[in-house]
Backbone as CSV, one residue per row, in Angstrom:
resi,resn,N_x,N_y,N_z,CA_x,CA_y,CA_z,C_x,C_y,C_z
1,MET,-17.116,-5.329,12.346,-17.489,-3.949,12.543,-16.502,-3.312,13.527
2,ALA,-15.924,-2.200,13.134,-14.913,-1.538,13.969,-15.438,-0.212,14.513
3,CYS,-15.010,0.113,15.702,-15.401,1.366,16.363,-14.907,2.563,15.551
4,SER,-15.748,3.549,15.398,-15.354,4.738,14.632,-14.377,5.626,15.406
5,LEU,-14.287,5.455,16.736,-13.355,6.258,17.529,-11.967,5.646,17.638
6,CYS,-11.918,4.333,17.902,-10.606,3.726,18.154,-10.297,2.531,17.260
7,ARG,-11.227,2.163,16.379,-11.061,1.068,15.419,-11.019,-0.315,16.058
8,SER,-11.413,-0.438,17.319,-11.438,-1.738,17.993,-12.734,-2.480,17.684
9,GLU,-12.785,-3.722,18.114,-13.961,-4.572,17.903,-15.182,-4.004,18.631
10,GLN,-16.338,-4.185,18.030,-17.605,-3.794,18.648,-18.492,-5.018,18.827
11,LEU,-19.347,-4.943,19.837,-20.336,-5.982,20.081,-21.710,-5.409,19.756
12,ALA,-22.325,-5.908,18.702,-23.656,-5.424,18.314,-24.714,-6.159,19.131
13,PHE,-25.791,-5.442,19.444,-26.866,-6.016,20.251,-28.185,-5.313,19.941
14,PRO,-29.300,-6.025,20.163,-30.596,-5.367,20.019,-30.836,-4.464,21.238
15,VAL,-31.359,-3.276,21.009,-31.658,-2.361,22.103,-32.887,-2.899,22.841
16,PRO,-32.793,-3.072,24.164,-33.955,-3.550,24.925,-35.117,-2.552,24.835
17,ASP,-36.323,-3.070,24.817,-37.505,-2.206,24.750,-37.505,-1.164,25.861
18,VAL,-37.099,-1.561,27.056,-37.104,-0.656,28.205,-36.127,0.510,28.023
19,ALA,-35.123,0.344,27.176,-34.129,1.398,26.946,-34.456,2.258,25.726
20,ARG,-35.213,1.714,24.815,-35.464,2.376,23.528,-36.018,3.788,23.687
21,GLU,-36.955,3.986,24.593,-37.589,5.298,24.761,-36.634,6.356,25.307
22,HIS,-35.499,5.945,25.845,-34.553,6.875,26.453,-33.403,7.270,25.525
23,LEU,-33.381,6.704,24.330,-32.286,6.978,23.400,-32.723,7.972,22.326
24,PRO,-31.817,8.839,21.888,-32.176,9.824,20.870,-32.316,9.225,19.473
25,ASP,-31.789,8.032,19.267,-31.839,7.370,17.970,-32.840,6.229,18.062
26,ASP,-33.671,6.047,17.067,-34.701,5.017,17.150,-34.341,3.718,16.420
27,ARG,-33.072,3.552,16.087,-32.672,2.317,15.412,-32.785,1.131,16.381
28,PRO,-33.011,-0.049,15.849,-33.285,-1.216,16.700,-32.073,-1.801,17.422
29,GLY,-30.875,-1.366,17.056,-29.689,-1.942,17.662,-28.612,-0.924,17.938
30,ALA,-27.587,-1.406,18.607,-26.427,-0.573,18.913,-25.208,-1.484,18.957
31,ALA,-24.034,-0.865,18.976,-22.782,-1.618,19.057,-21.891,-0.949,20.090
32,LEU,-21.387,-1.738,21.020,-20.523,-1.283,22.101,-19.083,-1.629,21.768
33,CYS,-18.205,-0.637,21.836,-16.779,-0.884,21.597,-16.184,-1.616,22.787
34,THR,-15.411,-2.649,22.517,-14.809,-3.439,23.588,-13.610,-2.755,24.228
35,ARG,-13.129,-1.688,23.626,-11.970,-0.972,24.173,-12.356,0.358,24.788
36,CYS,-13.023,1.232,24.027,-13.289,2.585,24.522,-14.705,2.759,25.077
37,LEU,-15.539,1.728,24.942,-16.912,1.717,25.455,-17.844,2.706,24.758
38,ALA,-17.431,3.219,23.612,-18.320,4.074,22.822,-19.433,3.200,22.248
39,VAL,-20.575,3.813,22.036,-21.729,3.084,21.520,-22.248,3.805,20.287
40,GLU,-22.519,3.023,19.244,-23.037,3.569,17.993,-24.329,2.850,17.634
41,PRO,-25.280,3.565,17.028,-26.521,2.912,16.584,-26.246,1.927,15.454
42,VAL,-27.080,0.894,15.370,-26.952,-0.148,14.354,-28.335,-0.393,13.747
43,ASP,-28.389,-0.452,12.428,-29.656,-0.686,11.740,-30.129,-2.133,11.802
44,ASP,-29.196,-3.076,11.753,-29.555,-4.488,11.668,-28.809,-5.292,12.740
45,PRO,-29.273,-5.216,14.009,-28.567,-5.932,15.072,-28.826,-7.434,15.009
46,PRO,-27.964,-8.210,15.633,-28.224,-9.647,15.705,-29.452,-9.889,16.597
47,PRO,-30.111,-11.014,16.444,-31.307,-11.270,17.257,-30.998,-11.491,18.741
48,GLU,-29.815,-11.973,19.031,-29.423,-12.272,20.414,-28.369,-11.286,20.906
49,ARG,-28.359,-11.072,22.216,-27.323,-10.219,22.809,-26.022,-11.016,22.917
50,PRO,-24.898,-10.349,22.731,-23.614,-11.050,22.872,-23.308,-11.296,24.352
51,VAL,-22.308,-12.120,24.591,-21.812,-12.303,25.950,-20.800,-11.169,26.158
52,PHE,-21.286,-10.058,26.699,-20.439,-8.874,26.877,-19.194,-9.191,27.703
53,SER,-19.360,-9.980,28.770,-18.246,-10.258,29.679,-17.146,-11.083,29.019
54,GLY,-17.446,-11.739,27.918,-16.422,-12.497,27.206,-15.401,-11.594,26.535
55,SER,-15.796,-10.363,26.214,-14.894,-9.405,25.564,-14.495,-8.249,26.468
56,ILE,-15.339,-7.961,27.467,-15.065,-6.868,28.415,-15.215,-7.450,29.818
57,PRO,-14.105,-7.847,30.443,-14.190,-8.473,31.760,-14.954,-7.608,32.767
58,GLY,-15.899,-8.250,33.453,-16.675,-7.559,34.470,-17.925,-6.866,33.961
59,PHE,-18.093,-6.799,32.637,-19.276,-6.144,32.084,-20.462,-7.080,32.250
60,PRO,-21.625,-6.558,32.633,-22.781,-7.437,32.809,-23.263,-8.008,31.475
61,ASP,-23.825,-9.190,31.541,-24.355,-9.842,30.347,-25.866,-9.643,30.270
62,GLY,-26.449,-10.123,29.194,-27.885,-10.104,29.025,-28.460,-8.708,28.891
63,GLU,-29.726,-8.587,29.290,-30.422,-7.311,29.168,-29.754,-6.223,30.005
64,ALA,-29.232,-6.582,31.184,-28.557,-5.600,32.033,-27.362,-4.987,31.305
65,GLY,-26.586,-5.802,30.622,-25.439,-5.304,29.869,-25.852,-4.389,28.733
66,ALA,-26.934,-4.746,28.054,-27.428,-3.911,26.963,-27.923,-2.559,27.490
67,ILE,-28.551,-2.562,28.657,-29.023,-1.312,29.256,-27.849,-0.432,29.659
68,VAL,-26.818,-1.030,30.255,-25.627,-0.262,30.622,-24.956,0.307,29.377
69,ALA,-24.879,-0.485,28.327,-24.298,0.013,27.072,-25.091,1.208,26.551
70,CYS,-26.408,1.140,26.647,-27.245,2.273,26.217,-26.960,3.505,27.077
71,LEU,-26.745,3.309,28.358,-26.369,4.414,29.241,-25.043,5.020,28.789
72,PHE,-24.082,4.167,28.428,-22.779,4.657,27.963,-22.909,5.464,26.672
73,ALA,-23.949,5.203,25.901,-24.173,5.982,24.680,-24.488,7.438,25.005
74,LEU,-24.994,7.692,26.205,-25.434,9.036,26.589,-24.524,9.736,27.583
75,VAL,-23.647,9.006,28.232,-22.899,9.545,29.373,-22.021,10.751,29.031
76,ASP,-21.606,10.870,27.795,-20.771,12.009,27.424,-21.592,13.292,27.271
77,SER,-22.907,13.165,27.252,-23.802,14.323,27.156,-24.713,14.358,28.379
78,LEU,-24.117,14.238,29.546,-24.871,14.131,30.785,-25.822,15.305,31.007
79,ALA,-25.407,16.518,30.699,-26.272,17.683,30.908,-27.517,17.617,30.026
80,LEU,-27.361,17.104,28.826,-28.469,17.025,27.886,-29.419,15.864,28.184
81,TYR,-28.873,14.754,28.683,-29.654,13.534,28.870,-29.768,13.108,30.330
82,ARG,-29.869,14.035,31.239,-29.935,13.721,32.677,-31.056,12.729,33.000
83,ALA,-32.258,13.026,32.554,-33.407,12.175,32.876,-33.248,10.788,32.263
84,GLU,-32.766,10.735,31.046,-32.598,9.452,30.355,-31.526,8.598,31.029
85,ILE,-30.419,9.220,31.404,-29.334,8.493,32.082,-29.818,7.976,33.427
86,SER,-30.545,8.800,34.146,-31.084,8.393,35.443,-32.034,7.201,35.282
87,ALA,-32.886,7.257,34.273,-33.831,6.155,34.032,-33.095,4.869,33.649
88,LEU,-32.095,4.970,32.799,-31.335,3.783,32.401,-30.540,3.211,33.576
89,ALA,-29.961,4.076,34.391,-29.228,3.610,35.570,-30.168,2.884,36.526
90,SER,-31.366,3.404,36.697,-32.353,2.748,37.561,-32.728,1.379,37.014
91,GLU,-32.902,1.285,35.698,-33.212,-0.008,35.075,-32.067,-0.997,35.285
92,ALA,-30.830,-0.526,35.122,-29.666,-1.401,35.333,-29.601,-1.856,36.789
93,GLU,-29.837,-0.940,37.707,-29.793,-1.292,39.126,-30.880,-2.297,39.492
94,ARG,-32.043,-2.196,38.875,-33.115,-3.177,39.111,-32.686,-4.577,38.676
95,ARG,-31.713,-4.618,37.781,-31.205,-5.905,37.301,-29.897,-6.291,37.980
96,GLY,-29.575,-5.603,39.070,-28.430,-5.992,39.888,-27.105,-5.332,39.555
97,VAL,-27.100,-4.280,38.738,-25.851,-3.630,38.347,-25.664,-2.330,39.138
98,ASP,-24.555,-2.229,39.836,-24.171,-0.976,40.487,-23.385,-0.187,39.441
99,VAL,-24.036,0.766,38.810,-23.457,1.474,37.671,-22.170,2.199,38.042
100,LEU,-22.148,2.884,39.172,-20.945,3.623,39.566,-19.775,2.683,39.832
101,LEU,-20.031,1.594,40.512,-18.973,0.613,40.763,-18.476,0.012,39.456
102,LEU,-19.396,-0.276,38.550,-19.015,-0.831,37.247,-18.112,0.134,36.486
103,VAL,-18.465,1.405,36.447,-17.653,2.400,35.739,-16.248,2.443,36.333
104,ASP,-16.152,2.458,37.647,-14.843,2.480,38.298,-14.026,1.226,37.983
105,ARG,-14.677,0.075,38.008,-13.966,-1.178,37.721,-13.515,-1.246,36.266
106,LEU,-14.381,-0.809,35.364,-14.003,-0.843,33.949,-12.818,0.071,33.670
107,ALA,-12.754,1.198,34.372,-11.656,2.140,34.165,-10.308,1.543,34.549
108,SER,-10.324,0.559,35.447,-9.064,-0.051,35.866,-8.836,-1.418,35.220
109,THR,-9.648,-1.775,34.252,-9.517,-3.051,33.552,-8.516,-2.922,32.410
110,ASP,-7.559,-3.839,32.366,-6.586,-3.837,31.272,-7.301,-3.957,29.932
111,GLY,-6.878,-3.140,28.976,-7.442,-3.188,27.637,-8.685,-2.338,27.451
112,VAL,-9.192,-1.746,28.525,-10.362,-0.872,28.433,-9.912,0.556,28.709
113,GLU,-10.190,1.436,27.765,-9.836,2.849,27.889,-11.060,3.680,27.511
114,PRO,-11.968,3.914,28.480,-13.222,4.608,28.166,-13.012,5.931,27.431
115,TYR,-13.895,6.190,26.484,-13.821,7.422,25.697,-14.201,8.637,26.530
116,PHE,-14.833,8.416,27.666,-15.242,9.522,28.528,-14.308,9.621,29.730
117,ASP,-14.231,10.792,30.329,-13.403,11.032,31.511,-14.072,10.345,32.702
118,VAL,-13.529,9.218,33.105,-14.156,8.379,34.124,-14.301,9.101,35.461
119,SER,-13.253,9.748,35.938,-13.346,10.382,37.259,-14.386,11.498,37.252
120,ARG,-14.407,12.276,36.203,-15.383,13.368,36.101,-16.803,12.836,35.964
121,ARG,-16.999,11.869,35.096,-18.339,11.313,34.890,-18.812,10.533,36.113
122,SER,-17.923,9.857,36.799,-18.324,9.125,38.001,-18.872,10.085,39.049
123,ARG,-18.188,11.176,39.225,-18.640,12.192,40.185,-19.998,12.745,39.774
124,GLN,-20.139,13.082,38.515,-21.394,13.640,38.019,-22.530,12.612,38.072
125,LEU,-22.230,11.371,37.750,-23.235,10.328,37.827,-23.693,10.135,39.277
126,ALA,-22.749,10.138,40.199,-23.100,9.990,41.616,-24.032,11.115,42.055
127,GLN,-23.724,12.323,41.644,-24.581,13.460,41.989,-25.962,13.295,41.367
128,LEU,-26.016,12.879,40.143,-27.283,12.706,39.441,-28.125,11.593,40.060
129,LEU,-27.492,10.474,40.337,-28.230,9.305,40.806,-28.614,9.394,42.272
130,TYR,-27.879,10.167,43.041,-28.130,10.195,44.477,-28.497,11.575,44.978
131,GLU,-29.124,12.394,44.133,-29.564,13.722,44.531,-30.699,13.616,45.522
């Protein structure tokens, strides 16, 4: 499965129950691009989550990684999904992920070129999360 934005490899995963209510699409899975970090809905996800860090250095694994990926699905529409992004970031933080630090680190990781403007979104995320 290739990313529709950059044609790179994607990692399909089941959407965690805790994230499902915050997403505009009700499909059971999603796929995270290993290069641009874009996320697309998936109708038939694998039963297990992939090892995200094996393809994206520094990306959290397990449920935390899936929650962060779900957040990345919304980050380009921050004005529209403020409450949902805030809720997903809180869920990720409860699982030990510093979302802002992760975004900054991913932006400087070789082979990762986020589809969103990292400096702009980092600033906006900081304002949203720490208002």
